[in-house]
C-alpha positions, 0 to 999 in steps of 0.5 A, a space after each residue: 799229716 798228708 802234705 801235697 807240695 808243688 814242684 811246678 817251679 822245676 818246670 820253670 827251671 827247664 825253661 830258664 837257667 836263672 831259676 835254678 839259682 834261686 827259688 828252684 834251689 829252695 823248693 828242691 832242698 825243702 822238698 827233700 828235707 820234708 820227705 826225710 823228716 819222718 813227720 809226714 807223708 809228702 806227695 810232690 805235684 805239678 799243677 798244670 800240663 806244661 809245668 808237669 811235662 817240663 818238671 818230668 823232663 827235669 827230674 829224669 835228667 837230674 842225677 840227684 833224682 835217682 830215687 824217684 817213684 813215678 806213680 802210675 794212674 789206672 789205665 782207664 784214666 789215661 784214655 790214650 793221652 797224658 792226664 797228669 802225673 804226680 811224683 813221689 820221692 822214696 829212697 826205698 824205691 829206685 828209678 828202675 822200679 818206677 820205670 818198670 811199672 810204666 815201661 820205657 815205651 810209655 815213658 818216652 811217649 808221655 814225655 813227648 806230649 805237649 801242653 795241648 794234650 794235658 787235661 788234668 783233673 786237679 781235684 781227683 789226681 791230687 787226692 785232696 779229699 785225703 790231704 791235710 796241707 797243700 803247700 805252694 812254694 811259689 805259684 798262687 793257690 789253685 781255686 780247685 784246692 780252695 774248695 776243700 775247706 779242710 785242706 790248709 793252704 800254705 804259700 811261701 813268699 820270698 820277697 816283695 822286691 818286684 812290688 816295692 822296687 820295680 826298677 830292678 825287674 823287667 816290665 811285663 811285655 803286655 804291660 801287666 803286673 809282675 806275677 809276684 803282685 798277682 800272687 801276693 794280692 791273691 793271698 786269702 785271709 784263710 791262707 797261711 804264709 811262710 816268709 824266708 826272713 823277718 824282712 820279707 814278713 815286715 814287707 808283706 805285712 806293710 803291703 797287706 795290712 789286712 792279713 793276720 800276722 799270726 798266720 805268717 811264719 818266718 822260716 829261714 833257709 839253709 845252704 845245701 850239702 854242696 857247700 863246705 870248706 874245701 881244703 884239697 888244693 888239687 880240687 880247687 885247682 881243677 875247679 879254677 882251671 875248669 872255669 878259667 880262673 887264673 892263678 893268684 888271689 881273688 875275691 868272689 861274688 856269686 849271683 845273677 848278673 843284673 842291676 839289683 846285685 850292684 856289680 857295676 858298683 863292685 867293679 868300680 870299687 875294685 878298679 879304684 883299689 887296684 889303681 890306688 893301692 897297687 894291688 898287683 895280684 888281686 883278681 875279681 871273679 864273678 860267678 853267675 848267669 847273665 840276667 837283664 840289663 847286664 850291659 852296665 856291668 860290661 860297660 864298667 869293665 870296658 871303662 877299666 880296660 887296663 884291668 880286663 884280665 883282672 876281672 873274670 866272669 865265669 858264667 854258670 858254675 855247677 853245684 859240685 864245683 861251687 865249694 871249691 870256687 868259694 873256698 879258693 877265694 880270699 873273701 866273698 863280696 855281695 853288695 846287693 841292694 835288696 834280698 829276700 834272704 840272700 843264699 850266696 852269703 850263707 853258702 860262702 859262710 858255710 864254706 868258711 869264707 869271710 863275707 862283705 855284704 850290704 846292711 839292707 833288707 834281710 842280709 843282716 839276719 843272715 850274716 849277723 856279726 860274722 861279716 862286714 856290712 856296708 851301705 850298698 850305695 857307699 863306694 868309700 865304705 865298700 873300698 875300705 871294707 875290701 882293703 881291710 880284708 885284703 890286708 888283714 890276714 888275722 881278720 880274715 881268719 877270725 871272720 872265717 871262724 865266725 862264718 862257720 859258726 853263723 852258718 850252723 844256725 841255718 839248715 834245711 832240716 831246721 827249715 823243714 822242722 819249722 815248716 812242719 811246726 807251722 803246718 801243725 799250728 794250722 791244723 790245730 786251729 790255735 794261733 
């Protein structure tokens, strides 16, 4: 199979650091797993000039992309301006070899070009004549791709939260629809869709009953290699010092600081428990970038002013430090109102950390029986779950073992394998 897999979201990650915490991570890991599967030939692309330029900057700046091959167009196609590059990741060809083909001078010149200089001929440059599958892991399928009837078009849908629960998202400044609505409304009956959870598929089928559910595959995500049980106390202490997490026990939450993640509720419950139960050494650590309407979170911290030094907001934590931060925690709490999948609970479980999460949307699919689940609007239930885990060492140990076992059901290799099976189904013409 010849696959074209779009990386345009990498460009968004350059503009918006929050993008690196969600869909970006999925696109990156699935791309690697598809390439390493040995079952297909993968070409990575960026669909327009702006996305391409930013994607290029991101790849060149990322140490994990040392094995990039930059495919060079014939000189006659460039004509003194940037046409459109696409990427191939190949473990056998290093970055130096790709740069040698292009030359540093040309590379610097091309990287400086802005959107106005891009005049991509999408059809020719993506070689759609020889493609079997075009997979967009976020943006709508381009019209130019649809003209090639033999190319099976795939779109990944992560959730329908902006459509079903618009109160959790910023309204478009022009008063228009959220981009996701435009993407989902644009799914054609001949398109194939991968959903990251059964909950997301159910939402999509309810919203678009005209779509054939047989063309919609449920393919769960995985947690990356960065997440593992870190047993080295020195590594954990270095990470704590780096992000100013004080000594002592702490419970952890990892997410973008925004209303949907329900952190104000978590802070209220934490403050209530500290005061009622006299938990003198327990802290709450919140890891993640600021999202929108985060003011309510800080307002809740202000209300609990006597506990300010017990609630630590670290901001962004680098991937290489996350396993130590997870592993150093007493347990993980994720009271989100709604999730398309919920990677942070899986990451915590892969680190062998007990989990408390919500009983809504996709989260029961991810956590199974390995964690404690509560109604995200029930403060008493969350307080009871936190107190139960804080006080019961044996329960924490049991859930830690269950977490590791549950996490084994999810991997990027399995995600890639199921994605490839969906491609094969589409190409077979048999549903």
